[in-house]
PDBQT receptor file of N, H, CA, C and O in Angstrom, charges set to zero:
ATOM      1  N   MET A   1      35.616  49.379  18.752  1.00  0.00    +0.000 N 
ATOM      2  CA  MET A   1      35.716  50.361  19.863  1.00  0.00    +0.000 C 
ATOM      3  C   MET A   1      34.269  50.484  20.413  1.00  0.00    +0.000 C 
ATOM      4  O   MET A   1      33.319  50.657  19.650  1.00  0.00    +0.000 OA
ATOM      5  N   SER A   2      34.130  50.388  21.767  1.00  0.00    +0.000 N 
ATOM      6  H   SER A   2      34.902  50.247  22.387  1.00  0.00    +0.000 HD
ATOM      7  CA  SER A   2      32.803  50.493  22.273  1.00  0.00    +0.000 C 
ATOM      8  C   SER A   2      32.684  51.851  23.002  1.00  0.00    +0.000 C 
ATOM      9  O   SER A   2      33.654  52.465  23.444  1.00  0.00    +0.000 OA
ATOM     10  N   THR A   3      31.438  52.246  23.082  1.00  0.00    +0.000 N 
ATOM     11  H   THR A   3      30.650  51.747  22.723  1.00  0.00    +0.000 HD
ATOM     12  CA  THR A   3      31.113  53.592  23.563  1.00  0.00    +0.000 C 
ATOM     13  C   THR A   3      30.225  53.446  24.843  1.00  0.00    +0.000 C 
ATOM     14  O   THR A   3      29.229  52.723  24.797  1.00  0.00    +0.000 OA
ATOM     15  N   LEU A   4      30.524  54.038  25.847  1.00  0.00    +0.000 N 
ATOM     16  H   LEU A   4      31.333  54.625  25.885  1.00  0.00    +0.000 HD
ATOM     17  CA  LEU A   4      29.610  53.996  27.040  1.00  0.00    +0.000 C 
ATOM     18  C   LEU A   4      28.569  54.900  26.898  1.00  0.00    +0.000 C 
ATOM     19  O   LEU A   4      28.815  55.999  26.401  1.00  0.00    +0.000 OA
ATOM     20  N   THR A   5      27.323  54.585  27.292  1.00  0.00    +0.000 N 
ATOM     21  H   THR A   5      27.123  53.692  27.695  1.00  0.00    +0.000 HD
ATOM     22  CA  THR A   5      26.238  55.424  27.167  1.00  0.00    +0.000 C 
ATOM     23  C   THR A   5      25.669  55.741  28.587  1.00  0.00    +0.000 C 
ATOM     24  O   THR A   5      26.091  55.064  29.525  1.00  0.00    +0.000 OA
ATOM     25  N   ALA A   6      24.801  56.660  28.803  1.00  0.00    +0.000 N 
ATOM     26  H   ALA A   6      24.458  57.210  28.041  1.00  0.00    +0.000 HD
ATOM     27  CA  ALA A   6      24.263  56.946  30.086  1.00  0.00    +0.000 C 
ATOM     28  C   ALA A   6      23.611  55.694  30.716  1.00  0.00    +0.000 C 
ATOM     29  O   ALA A   6      23.727  55.364  31.896  1.00  0.00    +0.000 OA
ATOM     30  N   GLU A   7      22.882  55.017  29.728  1.00  0.00    +0.000 N 
ATOM     31  H   GLU A   7      22.788  55.285  28.769  1.00  0.00    +0.000 HD
ATOM     32  CA  GLU A   7      22.047  53.866  30.162  1.00  0.00    +0.000 C 
ATOM     33  C   GLU A   7      22.997  52.767  30.740  1.00  0.00    +0.000 C 
ATOM     34  O   GLU A   7      22.648  52.122  31.730  1.00  0.00    +0.000 OA
ATOM     35  N   SER A   8      24.216  52.550  30.112  1.00  0.00    +0.000 N 
ATOM     36  H   SER A   8      24.499  53.073  29.309  1.00  0.00    +0.000 HD
ATOM     37  CA  SER A   8      25.098  51.565  30.590  1.00  0.00    +0.000 C 
ATOM     38  C   SER A   8      25.822  51.882  31.835  1.00  0.00    +0.000 C 
ATOM     39  O   SER A   8      26.315  51.010  32.551  1.00  0.00    +0.000 OA
ATOM     40  N   CYS A   9      25.879  53.226  32.094  1.00  0.00    +0.000 N 
ATOM     41  H   CYS A   9      25.479  53.934  31.513  1.00  0.00    +0.000 HD
ATOM     42  CA  CYS A   9      26.572  53.595  33.380  1.00  0.00    +0.000 C 
ATOM     43  C   CYS A   9      25.539  53.516  34.597  1.00  0.00    +0.000 C 
ATOM     44  O   CYS A   9      25.896  53.371  35.766  1.00  0.00    +0.000 OA
ATOM     45  N   GLU A  10      24.267  53.624  34.192  1.00  0.00    +0.000 N 
ATOM     46  H   GLU A  10      23.977  53.742  33.242  1.00  0.00    +0.000 HD
ATOM     47  CA  GLU A  10      23.268  53.648  35.353  1.00  0.00    +0.000 C 
ATOM     48  C   GLU A  10      22.845  52.268  35.729  1.00  0.00    +0.000 C 
ATOM     49  O   GLU A  10      22.338  52.082  36.835  1.00  0.00    +0.000 OA
ATOM     50  N   THR A  11      23.017  51.280  34.882  1.00  0.00    +0.000 N 
ATOM     51  H   THR A  11      23.429  51.431  33.984  1.00  0.00    +0.000 HD
ATOM     52  CA  THR A  11      22.660  49.912  35.101  1.00  0.00    +0.000 C 
ATOM     53  C   THR A  11      23.550  49.259  36.148  1.00  0.00    +0.000 C 
ATOM     54  O   THR A  11      24.774  49.309  36.026  1.00  0.00    +0.000 OA
ATOM     55  N   THR A  12      22.967  48.648  37.173  1.00  0.00    +0.000 N 
ATOM     56  H   THR A  12      21.973  48.607  37.273  1.00  0.00    +0.000 HD
ATOM     57  CA  THR A  12      23.786  47.905  38.212  1.00  0.00    +0.000 C 
ATOM     58  C   THR A  12      23.384  46.409  38.032  1.00  0.00    +0.000 C 
ATOM     59  O   THR A  12      22.223  46.104  37.756  1.00  0.00    +0.000 OA
ATOM     60  N   PRO A  13      24.306  45.547  38.182  1.00  0.00    +0.000 N 
ATOM     61  CA  PRO A  13      23.985  44.160  38.279  1.00  0.00    +0.000 C 
ATOM     62  C   PRO A  13      23.208  43.749  39.433  1.00  0.00    +0.000 C 
ATOM     63  O   PRO A  13      23.337  44.356  40.497  1.00  0.00    +0.000 OA
ATOM     64  N   GLU A  14      22.346  42.689  39.303  1.00  0.00    +0.000 N 
ATOM     65  H   GLU A  14      22.241  42.196  38.440  1.00  0.00    +0.000 HD
ATOM     66  CA  GLU A  14      21.530  42.209  40.384  1.00  0.00    +0.000 C 
ATOM     67  C   GLU A  14      22.299  41.776  41.663  1.00  0.00    +0.000 C 
ATOM     68  O   GLU A  14      21.741  41.765  42.761  1.00  0.00    +0.000 OA
ATOM     69  N   SER A  15      23.519  41.440  41.497  1.00  0.00    +0.000 N 
ATOM     70  H   SER A  15      23.972  41.449  40.605  1.00  0.00    +0.000 HD
ATOM     71  CA  SER A  15      24.403  41.065  42.715  1.00  0.00    +0.000 C 
ATOM     72  C   SER A  15      25.150  42.160  43.290  1.00  0.00    +0.000 C 
ATOM     73  O   SER A  15      26.030  41.970  44.130  1.00  0.00    +0.000 OA
ATOM     74  N   ALA A  16      24.781  43.443  42.808  1.00  0.00    +0.000 N 
ATOM     75  H   ALA A  16      24.066  43.597  42.127  1.00  0.00    +0.000 HD
ATOM     76  CA  ALA A  16      25.608  44.553  43.299  1.00  0.00    +0.000 C 
ATOM     77  C   ALA A  16      25.437  44.726  44.856  1.00  0.00    +0.000 C 
ATOM     78  O   ALA A  16      24.394  44.395  45.419  1.00  0.00    +0.000 OA
ATOM     79  N   GLU A  17      26.451  45.229  45.481  1.00  0.00    +0.000 N 
ATOM     80  H   GLU A  17      27.298  45.499  45.024  1.00  0.00    +0.000 HD
ATOM     81  CA  GLU A  17      26.405  45.499  46.918  1.00  0.00    +0.000 C 
ATOM     82  C   GLU A  17      25.470  46.632  47.192  1.00  0.00    +0.000 C 
ATOM     83  O   GLU A  17      25.450  47.579  46.405  1.00  0.00    +0.000 OA
ATOM     84  N   PRO A  18      24.691  46.614  48.248  1.00  0.00    +0.000 N 
ATOM     85  CA  PRO A  18      23.932  47.806  48.567  1.00  0.00    +0.000 C 
ATOM     86  C   PRO A  18      24.794  49.007  48.829  1.00  0.00    +0.000 C 
ATOM     87  O   PRO A  18      25.953  48.879  49.224  1.00  0.00    +0.000 OA
ATOM     88  N   GLU A  19      24.228  50.189  48.607  1.00  0.00    +0.000 N 
ATOM     89  H   GLU A  19      23.287  50.294  48.286  1.00  0.00    +0.000 HD
ATOM     90  CA  GLU A  19      24.995  51.390  48.733  1.00  0.00    +0.000 C 
ATOM     91  C   GLU A  19      25.505  51.511  50.205  1.00  0.00    +0.000 C 
ATOM     92  O   GLU A  19      24.837  51.045  51.128  1.00  0.00    +0.000 OA
ATOM     93  N   GLU A  20      26.543  52.062  50.386  1.00  0.00    +0.000 N 
ATOM     94  H   GLU A  20      27.086  52.440  49.636  1.00  0.00    +0.000 HD
ATOM     95  CA  GLU A  20      27.149  52.248  51.764  1.00  0.00    +0.000 C 
ATOM     96  C   GLU A  20      26.488  53.467  52.346  1.00  0.00    +0.000 C 
ATOM     97  O   GLU A  20      25.994  54.347  51.639  1.00  0.00    +0.000 OA
ATOM     98  N   THR A  21      26.495  53.488  53.690  1.00  0.00    +0.000 N 
ATOM     99  H   THR A  21      26.896  52.774  54.264  1.00  0.00    +0.000 HD
ATOM    100  CA  THR A  21      26.009  54.515  54.430  1.00  0.00    +0.000 C 
ATOM    101  C   THR A  21      26.844  55.781  54.139  1.00  0.00    +0.000 C 
ATOM    102  O   THR A  21      28.074  55.734  54.125  1.00  0.00    +0.000 OA
ATOM    103  N   PRO A  22      26.124  56.952  53.899  1.00  0.00    +0.000 N 
ATOM    104  CA  PRO A  22      27.038  58.178  53.611  1.00  0.00    +0.000 C 
ATOM    105  C   PRO A  22      27.834  58.611  54.703  1.00  0.00    +0.000 C 
ATOM    106  O   PRO A  22      27.382  58.547  55.846  1.00  0.00    +0.000 OA
ATOM    107  N   THR A  23      29.007  59.057  54.464  1.00  0.00    +0.000 N 
ATOM    108  H   THR A  23      29.375  59.109  53.535  1.00  0.00    +0.000 HD
ATOM    109  CA  THR A  23      29.974  59.564  55.510  1.00  0.00    +0.000 C 
ATOM    110  C   THR A  23      30.040  61.113  55.505  1.00  0.00    +0.000 C 
ATOM    111  O   THR A  23      29.983  61.723  54.438  1.00  0.00    +0.000 OA
ATOM    112  N   PRO A  24      30.147  61.684  56.571  1.00  0.00    +0.000 N 
ATOM    113  CA  PRO A  24      30.050  63.217  56.591  1.00  0.00    +0.000 C 
ATOM    114  C   PRO A  24      31.226  63.839  55.868  1.00  0.00    +0.000 C 
ATOM    115  O   PRO A  24      31.100  64.995  55.464  1.00  0.00    +0.000 OA
ATOM    116  N   CYS A  25      32.351  63.187  55.668  1.00  0.00    +0.000 N 
ATOM    117  H   CYS A  25      32.454  62.248  55.996  1.00  0.00    +0.000 HD
ATOM    118  CA  CYS A  25      33.463  63.785  54.989  1.00  0.00    +0.000 C 
ATOM    119  C   CYS A  25      33.254  63.883  53.507  1.00  0.00    +0.000 C 
ATOM    120  O   CYS A  25      33.866  64.729  52.856  1.00  0.00    +0.000 OA
ATOM    121  N   CYS A  26      32.359  62.998  52.918  1.00  0.00    +0.000 N 
ATOM    122  H   CYS A  26      31.861  62.311  53.447  1.00  0.00    +0.000 HD
ATOM    123  CA  CYS A  26      32.250  63.001  51.567  1.00  0.00    +0.000 C 
ATOM    124  C   CYS A  26      30.925  63.569  50.953  1.00  0.00    +0.000 C 
ATOM    125  O   CYS A  26      30.737  63.575  49.737  1.00  0.00    +0.000 OA
ATOM    126  N   GLU A  27      30.032  64.038  51.847  1.00  0.00    +0.000 N 
ATOM    127  H   GLU A  27      30.185  64.033  52.835  1.00  0.00    +0.000 HD
ATOM    128  CA  GLU A  27      28.748  64.541  51.491  1.00  0.00    +0.000 C 
ATOM    129  C   GLU A  27      28.810  66.056  51.243  1.00  0.00    +0.000 C 
ATOM    130  O   GLU A  27      29.699  66.712  51.787  1.00  0.00    +0.000 OA
ATOM    131  N   CYS A  28      27.907  66.634  50.450  1.00  0.00    +0.000 N 
ATOM    132  H   CYS A  28      27.185  66.102  50.008  1.00  0.00    +0.000 HD
ATOM    133  CA  CYS A  28      27.797  68.056  50.206  1.00  0.00    +0.000 C 
ATOM    134  C   CYS A  28      29.118  68.693  49.830  1.00  0.00    +0.000 C 
ATOM    135  O   CYS A  28      29.538  69.675  50.441  1.00  0.00    +0.000 OA
ATOM    136  N   PRO A  29      29.796  68.114  48.787  1.00  0.00    +0.000 N 
ATOM    137  CA  PRO A  29      31.085  68.643  48.397  1.00  0.00    +0.000 C 
ATOM    138  C   PRO A  29      31.055  70.143  48.089  1.00  0.00    +0.000 C 
ATOM    139  O   PRO A  29      31.976  70.886  48.429  1.00  0.00    +0.000 OA
ATOM    140  N   GLU A  30      29.955  70.568  47.428  1.00  0.00    +0.000 N 
ATOM    141  H   GLU A  30      29.207  69.965  47.152  1.00  0.00    +0.000 HD
ATOM    142  CA  GLU A  30      29.904  72.060  46.895  1.00  0.00    +0.000 C 
ATOM    143  C   GLU A  30      29.853  73.026  48.125  1.00  0.00    +0.000 C 
ATOM    144  O   GLU A  30      30.537  74.050  48.117  1.00  0.00    +0.000 OA
ATOM    145  N   THR A  31      29.094  72.725  49.118  1.00  0.00    +0.000 N 
ATOM    146  H   THR A  31      28.539  71.894  49.125  1.00  0.00    +0.000 HD
ATOM    147  CA  THR A  31      28.987  73.595  50.257  1.00  0.00    +0.000 C 
ATOM    148  C   THR A  31      30.272  73.482  51.154  1.00  0.00    +0.000 C 
ATOM    149  O   THR A  31      30.715  74.449  51.773  1.00  0.00    +0.000 OA
ATOM    150  N   LYS A  32      30.782  72.356  51.175  1.00  0.00    +0.000 N 
ATOM    151  H   LYS A  32      30.422  71.570  50.671  1.00  0.00    +0.000 HD
ATOM    152  CA  LYS A  32      31.955  72.089  51.989  1.00  0.00    +0.000 C 
ATOM    153  C   LYS A  32      33.174  72.809  51.410  1.00  0.00    +0.000 C 
ATOM    154  O   LYS A  32      34.008  73.313  52.162  1.00  0.00    +0.000 OA
ATOM    155  N   LYS A  33      33.283  72.859  50.098  1.00  0.00    +0.000 N 
ATOM    156  H   LYS A  33      32.605  72.449  49.487  1.00  0.00    +0.000 HD
ATOM    157  CA  LYS A  33      34.455  73.527  49.442  1.00  0.00    +0.000 C 
ATOM    158  C   LYS A  33      34.251  74.931  49.632  1.00  0.00    +0.000 C 
ATOM    159  O   LYS A  33      35.232  75.575  50.004  1.00  0.00    +0.000 OA
ATOM    160  N   ALA A  34      33.143  75.547  49.445  1.00  0.00    +0.000 N 
ATOM    161  H   ALA A  34      32.346  75.025  49.143  1.00  0.00    +0.000 HD
ATOM    162  CA  ALA A  34      32.946  77.007  49.579  1.00  0.00    +0.000 C 
ATOM    163  C   ALA A  34      33.170  77.419  51.029  1.00  0.00    +0.000 C 
ATOM    164  O   ALA A  34      33.797  78.447  51.289  1.00  0.00    +0.000 OA
ATOM    165  N   ARG A  35      32.665  76.629  51.976  1.00  0.00    +0.000 N 
ATOM    166  H   ARG A  35      32.156  75.795  51.765  1.00  0.00    +0.000 HD
ATOM    167  CA  ARG A  35      32.822  76.942  53.418  1.00  0.00    +0.000 C 
ATOM    168  C   ARG A  35      34.264  76.933  53.755  1.00  0.00    +0.000 C 
ATOM    169  O   ARG A  35      34.702  77.832  54.474  1.00  0.00    +0.000 OA
ATOM    170  N   ASP A  36      35.088  75.952  53.281  1.00  0.00    +0.000 N 
ATOM    171  H   ASP A  36      34.733  75.222  52.697  1.00  0.00    +0.000 HD
ATOM    172  CA  ASP A  36      36.481  75.767  53.672  1.00  0.00    +0.000 C 
ATOM    173  C   ASP A  36      37.314  76.860  53.108  1.00  0.00    +0.000 C 
ATOM    174  O   ASP A  36      38.208  77.400  53.760  1.00  0.00    +0.000 OA
ATOM    175  N   ALA A  37      37.009  77.179  51.886  1.00  0.00    +0.000 N 
ATOM    176  H   ALA A  37      36.283  76.740  51.356  1.00  0.00    +0.000 HD
ATOM    177  CA  ALA A  37      37.781  78.231  51.177  1.00  0.00    +0.000 C 
ATOM    178  C   ALA A  37      37.616  79.607  51.910  1.00  0.00    +0.000 C 
ATOM    179  O   ALA A  37      38.571  80.348  52.141  1.00  0.00    +0.000 OA
ATOM    180  N   CYS A  38      36.330  79.880  52.252  1.00  0.00    +0.000 N 
ATOM    181  H   CYS A  38      35.554  79.278  52.064  1.00  0.00    +0.000 HD
ATOM    182  CA  CYS A  38      36.070  81.070  52.992  1.00  0.00    +0.000 C 
ATOM    183  C   CYS A  38      36.754  81.137  54.311  1.00  0.00    +0.000 C 
ATOM    184  O   CYS A  38      37.373  82.146  54.647  1.00  0.00    +0.000 OA
ATOM    185  N   ILE A  39      36.658  80.108  55.046  1.00  0.00    +0.000 N 
ATOM    186  H   ILE A  39      36.155  79.288  54.772  1.00  0.00    +0.000 HD
ATOM    187  CA  ILE A  39      37.314  80.037  56.333  1.00  0.00    +0.000 C 
ATOM    188  C   ILE A  39      38.815  80.248  56.226  1.00  0.00    +0.000 C 
ATOM    189  O   ILE A  39      39.405  80.956  57.042  1.00  0.00    +0.000 OA
ATOM    190  N   ILE A  40      39.442  79.633  55.214  1.00  0.00    +0.000 N 
ATOM    191  H   ILE A  40      38.963  79.057  54.551  1.00  0.00    +0.000 HD
ATOM    192  CA  ILE A  40      40.930  79.844  55.090  1.00  0.00    +0.000 C 
ATOM    193  C   ILE A  40      41.202  81.342  54.652  1.00  0.00    +0.000 C 
ATOM    194  O   ILE A  40      42.137  81.987  55.126  1.00  0.00    +0.000 OA
ATOM    195  N   GLU A  41      40.432  81.787  53.833  1.00  0.00    +0.000 N 
ATOM    196  H   GLU A  41      39.672  81.263  53.447  1.00  0.00    +0.000 HD
ATOM    197  CA  GLU A  41      40.701  83.171  53.260  1.00  0.00    +0.000 C 
ATOM    198  C   GLU A  41      40.260  84.299  54.241  1.00  0.00    +0.000 C 
ATOM    199  O   GLU A  41      40.982  85.283  54.400  1.00  0.00    +0.000 OA
ATOM    200  N   LYS A  42      39.061  84.157  54.905  1.00  0.00    +0.000 N 
ATOM    201  H   LYS A  42      38.474  83.358  54.776  1.00  0.00    +0.000 HD
ATOM    202  CA  LYS A  42      38.592  85.304  55.764  1.00  0.00    +0.000 C 
ATOM    203  C   LYS A  42      38.446  84.988  57.232  1.00  0.00    +0.000 C 
ATOM    204  O   LYS A  42      38.299  85.907  58.038  1.00  0.00    +0.000 OA
ATOM    205  N   GLY A  43      38.480  83.801  57.590  1.00  0.00    +0.000 N 
ATOM    206  H   GLY A  43      38.600  83.055  56.936  1.00  0.00    +0.000 HD
ATOM    207  CA  GLY A  43      38.254  83.439  59.086  1.00  0.00    +0.000 C 
ATOM    208  C   GLY A  43      36.831  82.909  59.281  1.00  0.00    +0.000 C 
ATOM    209  O   GLY A  43      35.892  83.266  58.570  1.00  0.00    +0.000 OA
ATOM    210  N   GLU A  44      36.735  82.080  60.236  1.00  0.00    +0.000 N 
ATOM    211  H   GLU A  44      37.498  81.790  60.814  1.00  0.00    +0.000 HD
ATOM    212  CA  GLU A  44      35.394  81.455  60.499  1.00  0.00    +0.000 C 
ATOM    213  C   GLU A  44      34.296  82.470  60.792  1.00  0.00    +0.000 C 
ATOM    214  O   GLU A  44      33.153  82.300  60.366  1.00  0.00    +0.000 OA
ATOM    215  N   GLU A  45      34.645  83.515  61.515  1.00  0.00    +0.000 N 
ATOM    216  H   GLU A  45      35.573  83.653  61.861  1.00  0.00    +0.000 HD
ATOM    217  CA  GLU A  45      33.694  84.480  62.005  1.00  0.00    +0.000 C 
ATOM    218  C   GLU A  45      32.971  85.265  60.746  1.00  0.00    +0.000 C 
ATOM    219  O   GLU A  45      31.875  85.817  60.845  1.00  0.00    +0.000 OA
ATOM    220  N   SER A  46      33.706  85.226  59.643  1.00  0.00    +0.000 N 
ATOM    221  H   SER A  46      34.596  84.778  59.562  1.00  0.00    +0.000 HD
ATOM    222  CA  SER A  46      33.189  85.971  58.439  1.00  0.00    +0.000 C 
ATOM    223  C   SER A  46      32.441  84.993  57.402  1.00  0.00    +0.000 C 
ATOM    224  O   SER A  46      32.090  85.381  56.288  1.00  0.00    +0.000 OA
ATOM    225  N   CYS A  47      32.246  83.770  57.848  1.00  0.00    +0.000 N 
ATOM    226  H   CYS A  47      32.531  83.455  58.753  1.00  0.00    +0.000 HD
ATOM    227  CA  CYS A  47      31.662  82.829  56.856  1.00  0.00    +0.000 C 
ATOM    228  C   CYS A  47      30.444  82.139  57.509  1.00  0.00    +0.000 C 
ATOM    229  O   CYS A  47      30.145  80.997  57.159  1.00  0.00    +0.000 OA
ATOM    230  N   SER A  48      29.774  82.759  58.392  1.00  0.00    +0.000 N 
ATOM    231  H   SER A  48      30.017  83.686  58.676  1.00  0.00    +0.000 HD
ATOM    232  CA  SER A  48      28.645  82.095  59.054  1.00  0.00    +0.000 C 
ATOM    233  C   SER A  48      27.540  81.690  58.052  1.00  0.00    +0.000 C 
ATOM    234  O   SER A  48      26.877  80.687  58.318  1.00  0.00    +0.000 OA
ATOM    235  N   ASP A  49      27.294  82.364  56.956  1.00  0.00    +0.000 N 
ATOM    236  H   ASP A  49      27.833  83.178  56.740  1.00  0.00    +0.000 HD
ATOM    237  CA  ASP A  49      26.284  82.054  55.965  1.00  0.00    +0.000 C 
ATOM    238  C   ASP A  49      26.637  80.711  55.216  1.00  0.00    +0.000 C 
ATOM    239  O   ASP A  49      25.777  79.883  54.916  1.00  0.00    +0.000 OA
ATOM    240  N   LEU A  50      27.929  80.574  54.953  1.00  0.00    +0.000 N 
ATOM    241  H   LEU A  50      28.628  81.246  55.197  1.00  0.00    +0.000 HD
ATOM    242  CA  LEU A  50      28.416  79.402  54.161  1.00  0.00    +0.000 C 
ATOM    243  C   LEU A  50      28.439  78.158  55.160  1.00  0.00    +0.000 C 
ATOM    244  O   LEU A  50      28.089  77.035  54.800  1.00  0.00    +0.000 OA
ATOM    245  N   ILE A  51      28.868  78.449  56.411  1.00  0.00    +0.000 N 
ATOM    246  H   ILE A  51      29.152  79.362  56.704  1.00  0.00    +0.000 HD
ATOM    247  CA  ILE A  51      28.867  77.349  57.410  1.00  0.00    +0.000 C 
ATOM    248  C   ILE A  51      27.443  76.843  57.602  1.00  0.00    +0.000 C 
ATOM    249  O   ILE A  51      27.211  75.634  57.620  1.00  0.00    +0.000 OA
ATOM    250  N   GLU A  52      26.505  77.743  57.743  1.00  0.00    +0.000 N 
ATOM    251  H   GLU A  52      26.694  78.725  57.729  1.00  0.00    +0.000 HD
ATOM    252  CA  GLU A  52      25.136  77.355  57.951  1.00  0.00    +0.000 C 
ATOM    253  C   GLU A  52      24.570  76.613  56.696  1.00  0.00    +0.000 C 
ATOM    254  O   GLU A  52      23.760  75.700  56.853  1.00  0.00    +0.000 OA
ATOM    255  N   ALA A  53      24.968  76.978  55.511  1.00  0.00    +0.000 N 
ATOM    256  H   ALA A  53      25.627  77.720  55.383  1.00  0.00    +0.000 HD
ATOM    257  CA  ALA A  53      24.459  76.343  54.259  1.00  0.00    +0.000 C 
ATOM    258  C   ALA A  53      24.995  74.949  54.270  1.00  0.00    +0.000 C 
ATOM    259  O   ALA A  53      24.278  74.040  53.852  1.00  0.00    +0.000 OA
ATOM    260  N   HIS A  54      26.298  74.687  54.753  1.00  0.00    +0.000 N 
ATOM    261  H   HIS A  54      26.881  75.425  55.093  1.00  0.00    +0.000 HD
ATOM    262  CA  HIS A  54      26.816  73.366  54.695  1.00  0.00    +0.000 C 
ATOM    263  C   HIS A  54      26.061  72.533  55.730  1.00  0.00    +0.000 C 
ATOM    264  O   HIS A  54      25.690  71.389  55.467  1.00  0.00    +0.000 OA
ATOM    265  N   LYS A  55      25.827  73.146  56.965  1.00  0.00    +0.000 N 
ATOM    266  H   LYS A  55      26.128  74.075  57.178  1.00  0.00    +0.000 HD
ATOM    267  CA  LYS A  55      25.060  72.388  57.911  1.00  0.00    +0.000 C 
ATOM    268  C   LYS A  55      23.597  71.927  57.520  1.00  0.00    +0.000 C 
ATOM    269  O   LYS A  55      23.113  70.850  57.866  1.00  0.00    +0.000 OA
ATOM    270  N   GLU A  56      22.969  72.868  56.765  1.00  0.00    +0.000 N 
ATOM    271  H   GLU A  56      23.362  73.743  56.483  1.00  0.00    +0.000 HD
ATOM    272  CA  GLU A  56      21.646  72.509  56.302  1.00  0.00    +0.000 C 
ATOM    273  C   GLU A  56      21.755  71.405  55.212  1.00  0.00    +0.000 C 
ATOM    274  O   GLU A  56      20.882  70.540  55.138  1.00  0.00    +0.000 OA
ATOM    275  N   CYS A  57      22.735  71.424  54.432  1.00  0.00    +0.000 N 
ATOM    276  H   CYS A  57      23.444  72.127  54.492  1.00  0.00    +0.000 HD
ATOM    277  CA  CYS A  57      22.889  70.385  53.389  1.00  0.00    +0.000 C 
ATOM    278  C   CYS A  57      23.034  69.014  54.125  1.00  0.00    +0.000 C 
ATOM    279  O   CYS A  57      22.424  68.015  53.743  1.00  0.00    +0.000 OA
ATOM    280  N   MET A  58      23.878  69.020  55.206  1.00  0.00    +0.000 N 
ATOM    281  H   MET A  58      24.373  69.832  55.517  1.00  0.00    +0.000 HD
ATOM    282  CA  MET A  58      24.152  67.780  55.932  1.00  0.00    +0.000 C 
ATOM    283  C   MET A  58      22.987  67.224  56.664  1.00  0.00    +0.000 C 
ATOM    284  O   MET A  58      22.787  66.015  56.776  1.00  0.00    +0.000 OA
ATOM    285  N   ARG A  59      22.165  68.229  57.199  1.00  0.00    +0.000 N 
ATOM    286  H   ARG A  59      22.328  69.212  57.108  1.00  0.00    +0.000 HD
ATOM    287  CA  ARG A  59      20.923  67.827  57.937  1.00  0.00    +0.000 C 
ATOM    288  C   ARG A  59      19.921  67.244  56.904  1.00  0.00    +0.000 C 
ATOM    289  O   ARG A  59      19.186  66.297  57.182  1.00  0.00    +0.000 OA
ATOM    290  N   ALA A  60      19.932  67.842  55.743  1.00  0.00    +0.000 N 
ATOM    291  H   ALA A  60      20.529  68.611  55.518  1.00  0.00    +0.000 HD
ATOM    292  CA  ALA A  60      19.074  67.282  54.822  1.00  0.00    +0.000 C 
ATOM    293  C   ALA A  60      19.326  65.813  54.293  1.00  0.00    +0.000 C 
ATOM    294  O   ALA A  60      18.484  65.142  53.697  1.00  0.00    +0.000 OA
ATOM    295  N   LEU A  61      20.561  65.432  54.588  1.00  0.00    +0.000 N 
ATOM    296  H   LEU A  61      21.245  65.977  55.073  1.00  0.00    +0.000 HD
ATOM    297  CA  LEU A  61      20.946  63.990  54.261  1.00  0.00    +0.000 C 
ATOM    298  C   LEU A  61      20.805  63.057  55.490  1.00  0.00    +0.000 C 
ATOM    299  O   LEU A  61      21.065  61.854  55.460  1.00  0.00    +0.000 OA
ATOM    300  N   GLY A  62      20.334  63.788  56.654  1.00  0.00    +0.000 N 
ATOM    301  H   GLY A  62      20.123  64.765  56.679  1.00  0.00    +0.000 HD
ATOM    302  CA  GLY A  62      20.136  62.918  57.763  1.00  0.00    +0.000 C 
ATOM    303  C   GLY A  62      21.122  63.025  58.866  1.00  0.00    +0.000 C 
ATOM    304  O   GLY A  62      20.971  62.359  59.890  1.00  0.00    +0.000 OA
ATOM    305  N   PHE A  63      22.136  63.843  58.703  1.00  0.00    +0.000 N 
ATOM    306  H   PHE A  63      22.258  64.384  57.871  1.00  0.00    +0.000 HD
ATOM    307  CA  PHE A  63      23.183  63.939  59.728  1.00  0.00    +0.000 C 
ATOM    308  C   PHE A  63      22.703  64.932  60.744  1.00  0.00    +0.000 C 
ATOM    309  O   PHE A  63      22.079  65.944  60.427  1.00  0.00    +0.000 OA
ATOM    310  N   LYS A  64      23.035  64.590  62.051  1.00  0.00    +0.000 N 
ATOM    311  H   LYS A  64      23.542  63.767  62.308  1.00  0.00    +0.000 HD
ATOM    312  CA  LYS A  64      22.662  65.404  63.132  1.00  0.00    +0.000 C 
ATOM    313  C   LYS A  64      23.755  66.337  63.484  1.00  0.00    +0.000 C 
ATOM    314  O   LYS A  64      24.743  65.977  64.124  1.00  0.00    +0.000 OA
ATOM    315  N   ILE A  65      23.556  67.575  63.042  1.00  0.00    +0.000 N 
ATOM    316  H   ILE A  65      22.753  67.867  62.522  1.00  0.00    +0.000 HD
ATOM    317  CA  ILE A  65      24.562  68.638  63.299  1.00  0.00    +0.000 C 
ATOM    318  C   ILE A  65      24.072  69.808  63.972  1.00  0.00    +0.000 C 
ATOM    319  O   ILE A  65      24.836  70.739  64.226  1.00  0.00    +0.000 OA
TER     320      ILE A  65
């Protein structure tokens, strides 16, 4: 029985494909989840702080929002 370690998970082979360009739908999942839940429960007008936090996260990753 073999056990995976953190080192074995972090190692990538030399022939590994380069990382794909990030897509907006998959980035900042924490702020996206909080924003979406707030909008569903309270409406967009009540969630401006969470909406802005998600935008800031996306901008930090290079997205033009």
